N, C-alpha and C positions, 0 to 999 in steps of 0.2 A: 384495329379492331377490322374483321371479318365485314364482308360484304352484307352478308344476312345480318349480321348485328347491326350493322346502319342502315338497312331498309326499315328492320325494324324501327329503330330509331326517328329516324324519316316519319313513317307514319304516323307514330305517335305524335310528333311534331303535328303533323298535318291534323290529327284527328281531334290535339287541343287549338286548334286555329289558326297555326300558321302555313301561311299560300304560297312562304316559298318554300315550301319541304316538296311541293305539289309540283315547280319548277326542275328540283332535282329529281326526283322521280321520273316524271316525262322526259327529261335526255337519259337518263337508266334506261328507259325501259319503252321508249318511241320506236325504236327501232326493231327489236325483237319480237314487240309484239303484229308492227307491221309487215315483218317476213311472217310467221304465223298465219296472218291471213291470207296475205297474198298465197303463201303455198295454199291454203286452204281453198282459197277463191278463184287464183290469177287473173284477179282485176285490183289494179291501183290502186281507183276513188275508191271503191267499194272497202278495202285495205285500210287507207284511211278514216275516212267513218265510221269504221269500228274501230280506229285507234282510238278516235275524238271521245267516242261509243263511251269505250272502256275509264278513259280520264274522267269524264262525266258521273259515270255510275262512280267511278272513283272516292270522287268527292261525295255524292248523295249517300251512298255506302258505309264511308270509311270508319263511322262509328261499329258497324258491325266486327273487325278484324280486331283478331284476338293476337295478343304478343307471342304466344307459345306458337303462331302457328309459320308458317314460309312465307314470306310477301310475294316472292317468287313463285312460289306454288296458287296464294289468295289471287294474283294478281291476273295469273293467267286462266283463273277457275270465273273472273270476273268477264274475264274477254271469251271466253268457252260462253259464255252466258249469254253475251251481244249474239255472237254469231249464232246460237240457237237460235236467238228471239229474231236474228235477220233472217233467217230459214221459215220460216214459222209462217212471217212479214212477210215472204214473197210467194210463198206455200212453194217452196220447193223442197226436196227431199236431199235424194248425193249427186244431185246435176253438176256440181263446181268443180271446175278446172282443177287440177293438183299440178303447182310447178314446181320445179326444181332447179332454180339458178345456180347452185353450186356445180349443177354436172357441167354449168358454160363456161364455169371458171379452172379449168384442168391447167395445171402448170405443169412446167417441164423445162428441165436443162437443156436441153436437147429441142433443136428447131423440131417439130410436125413437118410429116413430109405433108403436098394436100392430098392425098391419098389416105393418110393419119390422120387428118382432120376430117377429113370425108366421114372417114368409119366413127369415129367419135360423136361427129353433127349424129349423124345417123341412130347410135347406142342409146343416144341422151334424149332423141325422140322417141326411139320404142318407149322407153323409159319413163318419158314422161304421159305415152299413151298410155302403159300399164298401171300408174297412177291412179291415171283418170279414172281405171277401170275398178281401182278400190271402191268399197264401201263406206261411207263417211267415218265411219267408229275405226276404220283401219288407218284411214288417211290420216285422220289424225291423230291415234295411237303412234304412229310412225311418226308424223313431224316432230311431237313433243318428244320421243326418246334418238332419235335421229338429228333432226335439227335443231331445236332448241336445245337439245341436250339433258335434258330432264333425267332424273333418276326415276324407276319404276313407283316407288314410295311417295314421290310426288306426284306422277302422272296419277297415279290411285288416287291423292288426295283432289287433283286436279278434277277428276270426271266420277266422284262420288263413289269410284271401285275399291275391289280388295284389290293387295298390292299381288297377288299371285293370281287373279283376274286380268289383270296390266299383262303380267310379263306373258300368259297363253294367250294375248290379244295381239303382242306385237311379236312373237313367235309365229301365228299364223297369221297377221299377214304379211312379214316375212314372206312365208311358202306360199301365201299366194302370190306376193306380185310378181316374186320368182314364177310362177306357172303361168302369168299372162304373159309377161315378160320374152318367155322364151316361143308360147304361144305367137305373138307376134313375130316375135325374129323368122319362127318357118312361116308366116306367113297365113295360120289356120282361122285369126281373128283377123274384123276387118274394124 
């Protein structure tokens, strides 16, 4: 049985009141949700709080899940709403910092020289700065597409947009990220 089918079965069991299914769902999605929030907020405590909120909402709204939906898209839709509610509660808009852990995990078979390590750290720092300067919606589509590996149709479902709109947003986000990155690397933006 494929993972989406297993997810749907677990969710159906949870809808029927079998709370053991929640544990299996938590084990599978906790880390992915945490990383999603961490990339959007750069705040470990807030990310944990938001993950907890997602699972509270999962229990509360479990009857709204429809069998024909992709569970992974549905739970990230719940996560997105929790994140937006947090933004509203704090009265902030797009001031969250974007954090990219994957850049720090560059591996190679050859030991890099100290100079190469410094260059990589500088590149990662510039990229993190560029990402933090993107508007929230563009950050979000990049996180979902590049770091959470969702397909365009799943992102469209999560964000409540058309699939073509998501493709355009991803393209524009990458284009803007590239533009900001090069301005930063040339010292044009502080």
